[in-house]
C-alpha positions, 0 to 999 in steps of 0.5 A, spaced: 283 455 577 284 458 584 282 458 591 285 462 597 285 460 605 287 463 611 293 460 615 290 453 616 283 455 617 278 456 612 278 455 605 275 459 599 271 456 594 275 454 587 274 459 581 272 458 574 277 454 570 281 459 565 285 456 559 292 459 555 297 457 550 305 457 551 308 460 545 315 457 542 321 462 542 321 468 537 326 466 531 332 470 530 339 471 526 336 467 520 341 466 515 340 468 507 344 465 502 343 466 494 344 460 490 345 459 483 343 452 483 337 452 483 336 458 479 335 464 482 334 460 489 335 463 496 336 458 502 334 460 509 337 457 515 337 458 523 336 455 530 329 453 532 325 449 537 326 442 536 319 439 533 317 446 531 315 448 524 318 454 521 314 458 516 316 464 512 311 468 509 313 474 503 310 480 506 312 484 500 317 484 494 318 483 486 314 477 487 317 470 489 314 464 492 315 463 499 320 457 501 316 451 504 315 450 511 320 446 515 321 442 521 326 444 526 330 438 527 336 438 533 335 445 534 337 447 526 332 448 520 333 450 513 329 451 507 330 454 500 326 458 495 326 458 488 325 463 482 326 469 486 327 475 482 332 481 483 329 486 488 328 487 495 323 482 499 320 483 506 319 477 510 316 474 516 318 468 520 315 464 525 316 457 528 309 454 531 307 447 535 301 443 535 296 446 540 293 438 541 286 441 538 288 441 531 291 448 531 297 451 532 301 455 537 305 460 533 311 464 536 312 471 535 313 473 528 320 475 526 321 480 520 327 481 516 329 484 509 332 480 503 335 484 498 337 480 491 342 485 488 343 485 481 351 483 480 355 488 476 357 487 469 364 483 468 370 483 463 368 490 461 372 492 455 372 497 449 375 498 443 375 504 438 373 504 431 374 510 427 374 514 434 367 510 436 368 506 442 365 499 442 363 496 449 363 489 451 362 485 457 359 479 461 352 480 465 346 476 467 341 474 461 335 478 460 339 484 463 339 491 460 346 494 460 346 502 461 352 506 459 353 513 462 358 518 464 360 519 472 354 523 473 349 519 470 348 523 464 348 520 457 354 518 453 350 517 446 351 509 447 345 505 446 343 500 452 345 493 451 341 486 452 345 481 455 344 474 451 348 468 453 351 471 458 355 477 453 353 483 451 355 489 446 354 496 444 357 501 439 356 509 440 351 512 436 357 517 433 364 518 434 367 521 440 371 527 440 378 525 442 379 524 449 384 522 454 382 517 460 374 519 460 371 516 466 365 511 464 360 508 468 357 501 466 351 498 470 346 492 468 338 493 470 333 487 471 326 490 471 327 495 477 333 492 480 340 496 478 347 493 479 353 497 482 357 500 477 363 498 473 368 504 472 372 504 466 377 510 463 376 511 455 381 514 451 379 516 444 386 518 440 386 522 433 394 521 433 397 515 431 403 513 435 410 514 431 413 509 427 419 506 425 422 508 432 429 506 433 435 508 437 443 509 436 448 510 441 455 515 440 459 516 446 454 513 451 449 518 448 443 515 445 439 518 439 432 516 437 429 516 430 423 515 427 417 517 423 411 521 425 405 526 424 407 533 421 405 538 426 405 534 432 411 534 437 415 528 439 416 526 446 421 521 448 419 519 456 422 515 461 418 511 466 416 517 470 413 521 464 419 525 464 422 528 457 429 525 456 430 529 450 428 536 448 421 535 445 421 536 437 415 539 433 415 535 426 415 539 420 417 533 416 415 526 417 422 523 419 425 525 426 432 524 430 433 527 437 439 526 441 438 525 449 440 531 452 445 528 457 450 522 456 447 516 459 453 512 460 453 504 459 446 501 461 444 494 461 436 496 459 433 502 460 426 503 458 423 509 454 416 511 451 416 515 444 409 519 443 406 524 439 403 530 442 398 535 439 392 539 441 392 536 448 392 529 446 397 524 446 398 518 442 399 511 444 407 510 447 412 506 443 416 502 448 424 502 447 429 498 451 435 502 450 442 498 452 448 501 451 454 497 452 461 499 454 466 502 449 473 500 449 477 504 453 481 510 450 489 509 450 491 517 450 498 516 450 504 511 451 510 514 454 517 510 453 522 512 458 528 508 456 526 500 458 519 502 462 513 505 459 507 509 462 500 508 459 495 513 460 488 513 458 480 514 459 475 510 461 468 510 464 468 513 471 468 507 476 470 502 471 475 497 472 481 497 467 485 491 465 491 492 461 495 486 458 502 487 454 504 482 448 510 480 452 507 477 458 501 473 460 500 478 466 494 482 467 494 489 470 489 493 473 491 501 474 487 505 479 482 509 476 480 516 478 474 520 475 475 516 468 482 517 467 488 512 469 495 511 468 500 505 469 507 504 469 509 497 468 515 495 474 518 490 469 522 493 464 522 491 457 527 488 452 530 494 448 529 494 440 523 491 440 515 493 438 510 492 443 503 492 444 498 494 450 491 492 450 486 495 454 479 493 456 474 495 461 468 492 465 463 496 469 457 493 474 454 487 470 455 489 463 459 485 458 466 487 458 468 492 453 471 491 446 479 491 447 483 498 445 490 497 443 496 501 441 503 499 439 510 502 442 517 501 441 522 500 446 529 503 444 536 502 448 537 507 453 540 513 451 547 513 455 549 519 459 556 521 460 558 523 467 565 524 467 569 528 466 566 534 468 563 538 462 569 543 460 574 539 465 581 539 463 584 532 463 590 528 462 591 524 455 590 518 459 583 518 463 577 514 463 570 516 461 565 514 466 557 514 464 551 511 466 544 508 463 548 502 460 545 496 457 548 489 459 550 486 452 550 492 448 556 495 445 558 502 447 562 506 443 565 513 444 565 518 438 570 524 437 564 529 434 569 534 432 571 529 426 565 524 426 569 518 428 570 513 433 574 515 439 577 509 443 575 501 442 568 499 443 566 495 449 561 490 450 557 492 457 557 486 462 551 490 466 546 495 466 547 502 469 554 505 470 560 504 465 567 506 463 571 506 457 579 508 458 582 513 453 590 513 452 594 517 448 590 523 446 592 529 443 593 535 447 587 539 444 579 541 446 575 535 445 567 534 444 565 527 445 558 523 445 556 516 446 552 511 443 550 503 445 548 498 440 544 491 440 543 487 435 540 491 429 538 497 434 542 503 436 540 508 442 540 515 441 547 519 442 548 522 449 548 529 450 555 531 448 561 532 453 566 537 452 573 537 455 580 539 454 586 534 454 592 538 457 598 536 461 595 535 468 598 537 474 602 532 478 599 528 483 602 528 490 601 522 494 606 523 499 605 526 504 597 526 504 593 532 506 594 534 513 599 528 514 605 528 518 612 527 515 619 528 519 624 534 517 628 529 512 623 525 508 621 523 501 616 527 497 613 522 492 607 522 487 605 521 479 606 525 473 607 524 465 612 519 464 618 522 461 616 529 464 620 533 470 616 535 476 618 541 481 615 542 488 614 549 491 613 551 498 608 556 500 612 563 501 618 561 498 622 565 493 625 559 489 622 551 488 623 547 494 625 541 489 626 542 482 628 537 476 625 531 479 625 526 473 618 522 472 619 514 471 617 510 465 611 508 470 609 515 472 612 515 479 617 521 481 620 522 488 625 526 491 628 527 498 627 534 502 632 535 508 632 539 514 625 543 513 623 546 520 618 543 524 611 547 523 605 547 518 607 547 511 603 548 504 606 545 498 604 544 490 607 541 484 607 542 477 610 539 471 613 540 464 613 535 458 616 537 451 613 544 450 607 544 455 607 546 462 602 544 467 598 548 471 599 547 479 597 542 483 592 543 488 595 546 494 597 540 499 597 542 507 601 537 511 606 538 518 613 537 518 614 534 525 620 531 529 622 524 527 620 519 532 626 517 537 630 511 537 629 507 544 636 503 545 635 501 553 632 497 555 633 491 550 627 488 547 623 483 552 628 485 557 626 484 565 625 490 568 623 492 575 619 498 578 625 503 576 628 503 570 632 507 565 629 508 558 634 511 554 636 512 546 637 517 541 633 523 538 634 530 535 638 535 539 633 540 541 627 536 541 624 533 548 622 526 548 616 523 552 616 516 554 609 512 554 606 506 555 604 503 548 597 501 551 590 504 550 592 509 556 598 511 553 600 513 560 606 518 560 612 515 564 617 521 563 620 526 559 627 528 557 630 533 553 635 530 547 642 533 548 647 535 543 650 528 543 643 526 540 642 522 547 636 522 552 634 518 558 628 517 562 628 514 569 621 511 570 618 509 576 612 504 575 606 503 579 603 498 574 602 491 576 607 486 573 606 483 566 608 484 559 608 491 557 611 495 551 614 502 551 614 508 546 617 514 545 615 521 542 619 527 540 616 534 541 618 541 538 614 547 537 608 544 539 608 538 534 609 531 536 612 525 532 609 519 531 610 513 536 617 510 536 617 502 534 614 499 541 619 496 545 617 490 549 619 489 556 617 484 562 615 488 568 616 485 575 614 489 581 614 484 586 620 484 591 621 478 594 625 479 601 632 477 602 633 474 609 640 472 609 646 474 609 643 479 614 646 486 615 653 486 617 654 479 617 661 475 616 660 470 611 665 465 608 665 460 602 660 457 601 656 463 602 648 461 604 643 465 601 635 465 603 629 469 603 622 469 602 618 469 595 612 466 591 612 460 587 617 460 582 625 459 581 630 464 582 637 466 582 642 470 586 647 474 582 653 479 583 650 486 585 655 489 580 655 484 575 648 481 573 652 476 569 655 473 575 650 468 577 652 466 584 646 461 586 642 459 580 635 455 579 633 456 586 626 453 587 621 457 591 616 453 595 612 454 601 614 461 601 621 461 602 627 459 598 635 458 600 641 456 596 649 456 596 654 460 592 657 456 587 663 460 587 667 464 592 665 471 593 670 477 592 672 479 599 670 485 603 663 488 603 658 485 598 651 485 596 647 480 592 641 481 588 635 476 587 630 475 582 625 470 581 620 467 576 613 467 578 608 461 576 602 462 581 598 467 576 595 470 582 596 477 579 598 476 572 606 477 574 611 472 571 617 475 574 619 479 580 623 485 581 630 485 582 631 485 590 638 487 593 640 484 600 643 488 606 651 489 606 655 483 608 662 482 609 665 476 605 671 473 609 676 468 608 674 461 610 677 459 617 682 453 617 680 447 621 685 446 627 
């Protein structure tokens, strides 16, 4: 009821009472679940008003009983209907609460659809019996299975009923051959039809090839078998590509080689089929395995003690070589399927050897081995000396190479096919030599052969030479050497022969009828040849043979080395000294220091009496020196003379007393200055007259008295000392001469 009023004033009367009901909320989002237990059951569930009753009504459908009403508890509810047929149902659901007047207050209805679809058949398969397909599968009991083409058209296959969950139907007549025909299969219960299942059906009229096999030759497979005449045989890879040329069969048996080399493979699948009139038979599957072949050894080239092995293999393979004399394994480099290997270790000659080769590739099993035998012979000797067609002396040495340690080398006179010289057992590999003596004067053709155990080498290439009376050998002088005017020429020739020596541009021999000793040595003296460059040669005679001239020999005739007479060996000399000696008149003599500098000290001509002399002034420090003299004439120099050792003293110790003009009498006193050492005073005109010996020099001074009376009159004395302070390497001083003094008789005492 209602009333109205104004402010706090008058109130109206109340209206008549009016009653109403409050509905529960409308249901929403009802879940539906199809059950197998109970059979054909449908469970409904959702959210509702606690305490309300949910009631579902079937508005329309193929005829199913509505599920029982159910009370909402804790906001949830569920109820199950049973025995619902397949089809589409329209449902209405409300939840209602009591109105406390023995009635209900319902919610607004919630309408929804439920479709119980027929499931598609399962495990649909087919078999073919004489081109007639037979279809089988599983389905819903009581359902009817219908088979059509993809457009729903008839394929002349009867409908099938499902009993005990299975069904089977057979086409009413054979089908035409077809490849992968699409077929739809559904099951229907009353008016409800399932989704379709599509299968591909192939009907062949070609049987697959039979007795299919393969063989391999040189990594190329050949396929064989039997087939249908008139059909074409195809060998296909996994991508359905031909791996051989297709063959139209004119007889049942067939053989087809692969169109290309396959190479080694562990497993490669192929499929062999018949094809005819657009139809293809069921493929016959083959797993083709091609193992590695043995590598081919194409050659073994033996080069003396080494062997080079060559061959072929599969490109990219690894080749392994072994020789029967060693456990070593060798792996040659492979390039484009070829390989070459030369073993660095030499083989032992006169034996048979076997080389074995295998190859590996990827993860395949190793190939079978290939082997080849070869023989290693002794190296063929080489003759390296004498030169071919050379003239040789009857006693000479044959030299060669390619010898083998332990083998016996033998030379052969090929002209008469007989041994030449004695055999020789070689003691090392490589170079060898054999001496021949007393050969006849004639032309020879020889070869060499070496033997070891029962094996023999090939004979060497022949070597031709002529045994002749050889020219003499001039050993003195040497080529471009020097000899004095008078000298001895010498050399070697045939024992018992005669030698003559010729000088270039001379009309007659320089030396003739020089006898050769039993040892082959000859010599002869040549005298007074003029100084200058000379060219000589020699020839010899023996019995009725005359040799050719020897090779021209160039040498120089030079002055003879002069002789140094003074100073004497190891003589003490001062800054100035006269060096003299003997030489050849007309020559000039140069005196030099015999050290690295070869400093020239002076020059002098040799006089007619053969003497020469050079006054030398030294500016070198004191010490040990050696002097040499060299003679020169017309631009040619002699060799150095024998070195003359001297002791140079350049230090000059002053003599202070007697002073200049001083009168002295016996005993005369001497004094002066010097360096540490011992000195002596001698006569100025005769160094052998020692006036005061063994005077020590200490503190830079020395003094002493004459041990004998000096000659009366004007005199000089000379002083020299040894030097021991090693300050500059000097060991002796120069001679120093005093000033002139007067020696007078002693004055008698009164």
